N, C-alpha and C positions, 0 to 999 in steps of 0.2 A: 477303447471307452473314447477318449479324447478325440480318437479317430473319424470315430462315430460321429458324436457331435460337430465336429468342424462338414465334415462334410455334407450331414441332415440340415447341417447350416447358409453352407456352397450351395444346393438340391435347392430348399425354399429361395430361396433370392434370386434364379437364379428363375424354378415356375413362378411367382411371383412377378418377376422384371417383364419375360415371355409373355404372361400374360394382360398386363397393362397396356405392349405391343398389340397385339391383338383387340384387344377394350380399344384402345389407338384407330387402330387402320377401321376395326370395326365403327363408330363414331361417324369418323371422317368420311367411310363409303355410303353410307348412307347419310350424308351432308352435299350431300353431292346433282349436282347439275347437268343434263343428259345435253343440253343446247351448247352452258360451259364446256363439256369434255370436247364437242364436233371443235368445239371456236376453238381448244386446243390443240385440237387435229389439224388444223387447217393450219397454223401456225408455227406447228414441226416441233412443237414445243416434245424433249426427254424424257419420253416413257407414256406420250401422250396417245400412241397405240396396244399399247396394251394395258391402259386405262379403258380402256373406251371396249377391247375387251370382255375386260371386266364388265363394265358397266351392261354390254348386253348379255349377260347374267349375275344379274348383284343379284339378285336374291340363292340365286345357291351359293355365291361365296358370301355373300350373310352365313346364313348357316350355317359355313363352312368355319373361320369366327368365330364365332358361339359358339361347337362344337370347343375345337381349340382352348380360346379362351375355360371354361369349362373346367373342362381335363388339367387346364396348367393352376387354375383356382382347388380342384378334389385334389391331385396332386400338392399344391404347397399349406395344404391345412393338413391337410397328411404326415409330411414331413419335422411340419410347426409342431402338430402331436408328439412322432418321434424323438424328437430333440428336448425339449421341455420335460420327457418321461425318463427321455435315460438321462438327462444335466437335471433332473430334482429328487426325484426319486417317490413322489409325491400321481400314483398317475391316477386320482379323480382329480385334484384340483389341478395339475394338471393338464390334465383334457381340458376342462376347462374354459383355462388358461389360453390352452392355448387354440380352442375357435374364437374366442374375442379378443385375441389377436389380430388372429388373422382373420374375423368378419372389421376390425375397427380396419383392418389395414388395405384389407380391397377394397372397403368402401372409401378410405380418402386419396391410395393414389393409382387404385382401378376406376372406381365409379363415377370420382372424379373428380381429378388431377389427368389423368388422362382423356378423359373425355371432355372434357375441357381443352388443351391440345388441338382435338378431337376437332370441335366444332371451328376452332380461329385461326384454323391450318389444314381446310380437309382437299386440298388441292391439292399441295403439296405435300404431306402426309401420304394421301389415293396416290399421286404422281411416284415418288417412293420405294410401296407397298406392293404393285398393279404385276414387274415381276413374277416378284416372290407368291403373291393369292394364286397367277394363274398358271404355277410350278409347284403348289402342295399341292391345289385344288383332278394336276392331275393324277396324285397320288393317291389322295385320300378324301375329295370331292365323291369317288361312287357310295364312303361312307359318310355321312354328312345326307345326302340325295334316301338313302336306306334309313335311318334313323326318324329324317323327319315324314318319310311314309308311312313306318311300323307310329310314331303317335298319330298319324292322320288315323293311323283305323284303328288305333283304339282311343279315339276324342271322342266325344257323341257329337252328335251330326256331320257336317260338313263341312273336314278337315282342306286346307287351304294346300293352294296345288305351291306350292315355291316357299313356304310353311309362315311358321306365324310371329315370324322371326324379320320382317322386309320391312320398311317405315317406311311403303304405301297406308301397314294397318295399324299404324302410330298416326298416321292424318286422317286415317278414318277414323279412328276414337276423338283424336282432337277434333275432329269439325261434327261428331254425337254429341259431346262436353259442348263445348262451344257452339250446338245448338239450344240443348237440356236450358242455359245459362239464360239465354236470353238474347246473343252475342250472334251469332247469325243465327237469320229464317230461316224455316220450315222449304222455302221452295232454292232458297244459298244451296241447303245445303245440300239438298238434293243434286243441284249443278251440279256443284267440288263434286259429289260421290261417282254422279257422271262423267267424270274428265275421266275420273280415276278405273269405272266399268268399259270407259273408252279404250283403253291400256290389250284387255283381254276381251275384246269384243272383232270377232272376224266379222268380214264382209257376209257371210256368205245371214247373218243372225240377218243381218235388219235392210238388204239388196232389195227390188222389185222379182220377186220368184217372172221364172221363162211364160209360167205359162201365164201371167196378167201383164206380160210386157203387148206397147201396144205399136208396131213396128208399118211398114212399107218397104212392097218391092223396091227392086229395079230398072225395071222397066217402069211402073210411072212417074209422071211428069216432075215437074215443081209447084205447077200447079192443083194439083188433089194435095201432097205432101202440103200448103199450107192451109190447107181443105181439112184436113185430118190434121193438124194443129190448131187448126181454130173450132171445133167439134170436138175433141178429147180435150180440150185446154192443157198440153202440154208444148212449151218451147222448143224442146229435141229429140228426133225420133231415129230408134238406129232406122237398117235400111240393107238388108238383107238378098240376100238373091240367091241358090237353089233352094232353100229352108233355112229355120230360122236359124241354124249350126252356123251361117254364112253366112255374116256377117261384114259386107265391106261397104261400112262407115256409115255417118253422121251427122245427119241432116237438123240443121238450125233453123227456129225459125226467120232469127234479123236472117240469116245469109238468102232467106228462101223472100223478103218481107225488101232487101235487100236487090234482088235478081229480078220475083214478076210485075216492081210496079211499077214502068216505064215501059212494063211490055203493053198488047194488046189485046193480045187474046192473055191478057196473067198469067202469067207461064204453063202454059195448057201444052205447047207443043218445044218447051224444054225440057231433057232430063233431069229427074232431078238427082242422080249419077253427076252431071255438071253444078250441083252444089253440096254437095259431101262433102265431112271433112273425113281427115283419115279415122279409123277404129280406135279402144286404146282397151285391150287386155290386159287384164289380173287374175289371178286364179282367188277360187270366190275365200282361200283359208286367208286372206291376208289380214292381218289388224289392220285396225277404222286410223288409228294413229300415224301409219305407216304410209298409207293410203292415201290421204289426207295429206299426208307428207306429198309427196305422187304423183297429187291431184292439183296440192296448189303450183309446184317446183314445172308439167309438164301443160299449167295453166286448163282444163278441161274442166267440163263439169257437166261429167256425161261417161263412164265406165264401161265399158263392158264384164261377166264377171264369166269366169270356167271352171269345169270342176276335174278334177282330177285326171277324168277319163274325154276333157277335149274339148267335151260336148259346150256347149256357152249355160250357163242356168240361172244371168237371170243380170239386174243393170242393177248400178247403183250411182247419185246424183255425191256431187257431196249439201245438197238439203238433205239427203238422207243421212249424211253423216253431220252433223250439224244438228238435223234433230233428237240424234238423242244425246244432245250436251241442255239444247232449252229450252227438250219438248218438238211439240207437232205442228207444226210451220203453214198456215194457212190460210189459202188468198180467196181472193173473188170465187178462183173456178173448183175449190175446194170444198163450201159452203155446204153443199146434197151431200157431201161425199159421209159414211160411219165413222167416226170419231172412234180409237182408238180404247179409248174407254169411257163408257158414259152411266152412270152416279143412278141408281133406280131408285132413291135412300130405303132405309129402312140396311145398313146398311149390307145392298141388292147391289148387282156393275155386272152390269152389259158389256159384257169384252167381246173384241175379237177375235176369231181361230184364230188367227197368226201372230198374238204377244208373246212375249216370249213366256216364256214359266217362269225370269227373273220379274222382271215387270210387274206379275203379278204378285207375288209371292213383296215384292217391296209395297206391291197396291194394300192389301192388305198391316205391313208390319206396319205404313203412315198411318194408315186406320188406327190400328192399335197404339204408335208410340203419340195420335194425337191424345187418345181419349183419356189418357193417363194421365198426361199435360194440365186436360182441360176440364175434365169426370167434373170442376164444385160449377161448368158453362153450362152444360151439356140441354137443360129445361131451356136457360134463358134463351138459347139460339138453337135451340127449338121454336122458340115463341117467337124470332122475333129476321127466320129465315124461312120459315114452314117447312117443319120437318114433313120432307114426303115427297117437293118436289123435286124434282127429274134432272139432274139438271146435265150438262156434255161436260165432258173428258176431255184436254188434250196432253198428250202421253208429258209426263213432265216435267213440263211448262208454269208459268206466274196464273198462282188463282185455279191450278188442278186438284182437283179430287177437294173438292169444297166442303161435298158434304160428310161429317165427322160423325152426328148427332145422335147412331148409332153405333156404342159397341160395344160387346160383353160386359160382364164385367171382372169376369176373370177370363178375357181372351188371351189368345195363346199364343206365340208366333207360328203362326203358318211357314214352310222347309218342307220341300219336297227334296225323297231322302237320293240320295247319287246313284241312284240306276235311274229315277225316272231324271233327273237332267243329263247324265249320259245316251239316254237313248228318245229325248224327249225334246225340240227347243221348244215347243210351240203350245199352245192349247189343246190346238185338233191334233196334236202330236204324244200330248199327253189322253187325250179322249183315248187317241188308237195304243194307244198303250194298254192301258184300263182293263178297255171292251176285246180288245183284241183282237179288231178286228175296229176297221173303215168306221168314225162316228159319224150316222147320218141324225138327222134332225130330229130332237123330241128324247133323241139319249140322255142315261140320268149315268151322272158317275160321281160317288167320294169316294174321296183323298186326303192324306194328308191338310185334315179341318176344316175343307172344302165342299160345299157338295155344287155340284155342274151343271145346269139342263144347255146343251147345243139347241139352237135358233138356226133356220132356214135359212137361203134368202138366194137368187139367181148370180147367177157372175154373167162377166165383158156376154160369153158365148149362150146363154142364157140356158147354162143347166140352173137343178138347182141341188145345193148347197147348203154342208155344214159353212155361214159365215159368222157366228156367235157364239156368244152363250152369256147363261146369268148364271153367276156367282154368288153364291152366299158361304157362313164360317157354318159351322156346324157346334151346333152347346157339343159342349167336355160333357161324353157320357155316354153321345146321339148316335155317335160317328155311322158305332158297327151295326148298331141298325138302321142305318143310311143306306149305307152298303148293305146292305141281307137283299132293301126296298130297292136299292139305285139296280143293283143288281139282276134286277128280276125286269122293269121298266129299262132297260138298255140294252138287255135283247129283245125287246119289244120292240121299239126305240129303233133300231139299227134296222129293224126290217123293214113290217110298214107303221111304224107307229104316226102319224100326221105333226109334223109342224107345229111348235107351238105357238110360233111369229115368223107373219109373212108381210115387213111392212116395207120391203123391195121392192115395191111393186114395177114390172118391166117395163126398159127402159126404153131409149133410143139406143142401142146399143152403135157404139162407138170402134168403126172398119175394124177388125184386126187388119186386116192386110192391105188396108189403103185406100179401098176402094172408095171414089169420091166423086167427089164432079172436073 
């Protein structure tokens, strides 16, 4: 019996000690800055390269540490109970005493001491632990990944791809709490959340698609390129060869002006190929954070995106990436362009057909958020601001989404299903998914507590297509009836239904192929 008690005590001490080490490494790893780690690699600090590999998959390693720490804590609790039962032979009291003592030790040693040391010395601890983490992840990483997926399946709603233990999740919650207490303004909260979203957003999600690109042929002159820049309001244009997949260069308005300003013929006899610069190509699956770093390093403002088959998928500029953080950036050339989100009052919004589903969720999440915290001021705000006046919204920018006077008293949070997120990226894609075919102006759908009516407009080629949708909440209990009605209307709307709105009167189209003076 004495031997068993001694062995159990030794095992208990080892389990709690190892658990404290795992907690120490977890806290240290959560406190690291990727930029500082890159600096350590450049300084050739011992262990820095291993740490950089860990940081590349930080969430996965944190998940593994949480799993191992949990196993050690459970083992320690079981050993503590076994030792107490053997030593005192009072099973009920021994179990209670073992649980209380284990909880006390876990809180003091693992919860406070190890975490404090981890936050005080994050880099030294992480540098020492990195080689061990890489080795353990090779052996047990699959187990942590499998359990995270299993937990996500069992969890209601949409789970987190990297698990719920990553420090980013904690920071998001801290931002939300700070907003609730008035420490962080709503617009500041949205900007901070946008920075987090940037790390998981691909270039494909924000690019100018191939069908909306304005380009010029390599056979045109610098004068024609200048004319196209002036008419389109663009300062950079792709130069194509045989077709749009053959991008031979990028021409800058600044270079065109410098080339043609002193020419007597205004550059009409100067080939655009003499002025263009070398194009830059990246996969459309590249993350925006990595792409922004690449563009800053290479000092380029416009990058061509190619898909998995090597075809040109679209283009993206630094402005497009920055707009994901600060909101839409409009200049004098953008004044007449349709805004991605336009408030119509009474809780209705006109949104672009290219609006990402995540931003549509965020729009109505913000609406509910403001309604919950400012419900007492709803009636007075209506009287002061003039309820029902339509206002323009610039995505994510300061002063956006200002009409929040209409918020249902029992509004539920809007969240699309995992299948909808996997199969559709935009509002137009959602319509195609729900209808089973390409939506036409007049089509209606009801899904995820929202009712959408698609509207038409002319694209740059003069074709009449779906350009926007009017979105409103469906009151609780009315969604099923609305779905049945929307299904019938959608069948007619996707056929010969008349468009609900056509405020995009035909305008002189900007030449897609650069035909000009």
